[in-house]
C-alpha positions in Angstrom: -63.3 -59.7 -32.8 -60.6 -59.9 -35.4 -57.4 -57.9 -34.8 -56.2 -56.0 -37.8 -52.4 -56.0 -38.1 -49.9 -54.2 -40.3 -46.6 -56.0 -40.8 -43.4 -54.0 -41.3 -40.1 -55.8 -41.9 -37.5 -55.4 -44.7 -37.1 -59.2 -45.1 -39.7 -60.9 -47.3 -39.3 -64.3 -45.6 -39.8 -62.8 -42.2 -43.0 -61.1 -43.3 -44.3 -64.3 -44.9 -43.5 -66.3 -41.8 -45.2 -63.8 -39.5 -48.2 -63.5 -41.8 -48.7 -67.3 -41.8 -48.3 -67.5 -38.1 -50.7 -64.6 -37.3 -53.3 -65.7 -39.8 -53.2 -69.3 -38.6 -54.3 -68.1 -35.1 -57.8 -67.3 -36.5 -57.8 -64.2 -34.4 -55.7 -61.9 -36.5 -56.0 -60.5 -40.1 -52.9 -59.0 -41.7 -54.2 -56.0 -43.7 -50.9 -55.1 -45.3 -47.1 -55.7 -45.4 -44.4 -53.1 -46.0 -40.6 -53.2 -46.1 -39.5 -49.9 -44.5 -40.5 -47.4 -41.9 -41.8 -44.7 -44.3 -44.2 -47.2 -45.9 -45.2 -48.3 -42.4 -46.1 -44.7 -41.5 -48.1 -44.1 -44.7 -50.0 -47.4 -44.6 -50.8 -47.1 -40.9 -52.3 -43.7 -41.6 -54.3 -45.1 -44.6 -55.5 -48.3 -43.0 -55.7 -47.5 -39.3 -54.7 -51.0 -38.2 -55.3 -52.1 -34.6 -51.7 -53.2 -34.2 -48.5 -52.6 -36.1 -45.8 -55.3 -35.8 -42.6 -53.6 -36.9 -38.9 -54.4 -37.0 -36.5 -52.0 -35.4 -33.8 -52.0 -38.1 -35.4 -51.1 -41.5 -34.1 -49.0 -44.4 -35.3 -45.4 -45.2 -36.7 -45.0 -41.7 -36.1 -47.3 -38.8 -38.9 -48.8 -36.7 -38.4 -46.6 -33.6 -38.5 -43.4 -35.6 -41.6 -44.8 -37.5 -43.2 -45.7 -34.2 -43.0 -42.1 -33.1 -44.6 -40.8 -36.3 -47.3 -43.4 -36.2 -48.2 -42.6 -32.6 -48.3 -38.9 -33.3 -50.7 -39.4 -36.3 -52.5 -42.6 -35.4 -52.5 -42.8 -31.6 -55.0 -45.6 -31.4 -52.6 -48.0 -33.2 -50.7 -50.2 -30.8 -47.1 -51.0 -31.8 -45.1 -54.2 -31.2 -41.5 -53.8 -32.0 -39.4 -56.8 -33.2 -35.7 -56.6 -32.6 -32.5 -58.6 -32.3 -31.3 -56.0 -29.8 -31.7 -56.7 -26.1 -30.0 -53.6 -24.7 -31.7 -51.3 -22.2 -31.1 -48.4 -24.7 -33.1 -50.1 -27.4 -35.9 -51.0 -25.1 -36.1 -47.5 -23.6 -36.1 -45.9 -27.1 -38.9 -48.1 -28.3 -41.1 -47.4 -25.4 -40.3 -43.7 -25.4 -41.4 -43.7 -29.1 -44.8 -45.1 -28.1 -44.4 -48.9 -28.5 -46.6 -51.1 -26.3 -44.6 -54.3 -26.9 -41.1 -55.4 -27.5 -40.3 -58.9 -28.7 -36.9 -60.4 -29.5 -36.8 -61.7 -33.0 -35.3 -64.9 -31.8 -38.4 -65.8 -30.0 -41.0 -64.0 -32.2 -42.5 -67.3 -33.5 -43.5 -68.2 -29.9 -44.4 -64.8 -28.7 -45.8 -62.6 -31.5 -49.4 -63.8 -31.2 -49.5 -63.2 -27.4 -47.8 -59.8 -27.9 -50.4 -58.7 -30.5 -53.3 -59.8 -28.2 -51.8 -58.2 -25.2 -51.2 -54.8 -26.7 -54.6 -54.8 -28.4 -56.1 -55.4 -25.0 -54.3 -52.3 -23.7 -51.5 -54.2 -21.9 -47.8 -54.0 -22.2 -45.9 -57.0 -23.6 -42.2 -57.8 -23.1 -40.2 -60.8 -24.1 -39.6 -62.7 -20.8 -35.9 -62.7 -21.6 -35.9 -58.9 -21.4 -37.8 -58.4 -18.1 -34.9 -57.0 -16.1 -33.7 -54.7 -18.9 -37.3 -53.6 -19.6 -37.8 -52.8 -15.9 -34.7 -50.6 -16.1 -36.2 -49.0 -19.2 -39.6 -48.3 -17.6 -41.4 -45.0 -18.3 -40.1 -42.3 -16.0 -36.6 -43.8 -15.8 -34.2 -41.7 -17.8 -31.7 -43.6 -19.8 -29.8 -41.1 -21.9 -27.8 -42.5 -24.8 -25.9 -40.8 -27.6 -29.0 -40.6 -29.8 -30.7 -38.6 -27.1 -28.6 -35.6 -28.2 -30.1 -35.7 -31.7 -33.3 -34.2 -32.9 -35.9 -36.3 -34.8 -34.8 -34.7 -38.0 -31.2 -35.3 -37.3 -31.8 -39.0 -36.6 -33.7 -39.2 -39.9 -30.9 -37.6 -41.8 -28.3 -39.8 -40.0 -30.0 -42.9 -41.3 -30.2 -41.8 -44.9 -26.6 -40.6 -44.9 -25.3 -44.0 -43.6 -27.5 -45.7 -46.3 -25.5 -43.9 -48.9 -28.1 -41.3 -50.0 -26.8 -38.1 -51.5 -27.8 -34.7 -50.0 -30.1 -34.1 -53.0 -31.8 -37.5 -52.5 -32.2 -36.9 -48.7 -33.6 -33.5 -49.4 -36.3 -34.9 -51.6 -37.2 -37.6 -49.0 -37.4 -35.3 -46.0 -38.6 -32.2 -47.8 -35.7 -30.0 -47.1 -33.1 -28.2 -49.3 -29.8 -29.9 -49.9 -28.0 -27.1 -48.1 -30.2 -27.7 -45.0 -29.5 -31.4 -45.2 -25.7 -30.7 -45.2 -26.2 -28.5 -42.1 -28.0 -31.3 -40.3 -25.3 -33.7 -41.4 -22.5 -31.5 -40.0 -24.4 -30.8 -36.8 -25.2 -34.5 -36.0 -21.6 -35.6 -36.7 -20.3 -33.0 -34.3 -22.8 -34.0 -31.6 -21.8 -37.7 -32.0 -18.1 -36.9 -32.1 -17.4 -38.6 -35.4 -15.5 -37.1 -38.3 -16.2 -39.4 -41.2 -19.0 -41.5 -42.8 -17.4 -44.9 -42.0 -17.5 -44.0 -38.3 -21.1 -42.8 -38.7 -22.0 -46.1 -40.3 -20.4 -48.1 -37.4 -22.4 -46.0 -34.9 -25.7 -46.5 -36.8 -25.2 -50.3 -36.9 -24.3 -50.5 -33.2 -27.5 -48.6 -32.3 -29.8 -50.4 -34.6 -30.6 -47.3 -36.7 -30.2 -49.1 -40.0 -30.2 -52.8 -41.0 -26.8 -54.4 -41.6 -27.8 -55.8 -44.9 
């Protein structure tokens, strides 16, 4: 049985490399490629892939937030997160959002096929280098971080703000009024204890909310 995979990564070369690797296995078909989390959500709903292989740090909507949306709308899709982050916080957030696998980007070329096969079979997959951190992030173990204080909508607005979008542009993207966007922006900055956009950008980069480039 061929496993149908949707690829989501904002770097074209990474997607091309993953596509070549997965296709060469003879067990996997890449049904689509996208470059941000919003596209990933839309295409997952349209194509209903077996597995979504998705980067954590993507523009517009990061992989963890996209994973939550995909799981809510397409619960049968299994999600493998790719990330350069190895912290307990990132692993916990990924699994809490519904991911079934978490693979370090540095070892993706050796592990991604095994990860796709494992999650498709209903198993959990973790990069071996992350076993201890992942054990700490196991379901049922509460690992509160600063992002825990934000609502889903606040996290979405946060990402778009640090990516330089105006309130009007954000309002169009998330289907709110500019005034409501400004309210979310003020509220999330207060919750995070930051007073300006540069500090907000630093926070977002540290927590893998948006790609660095």
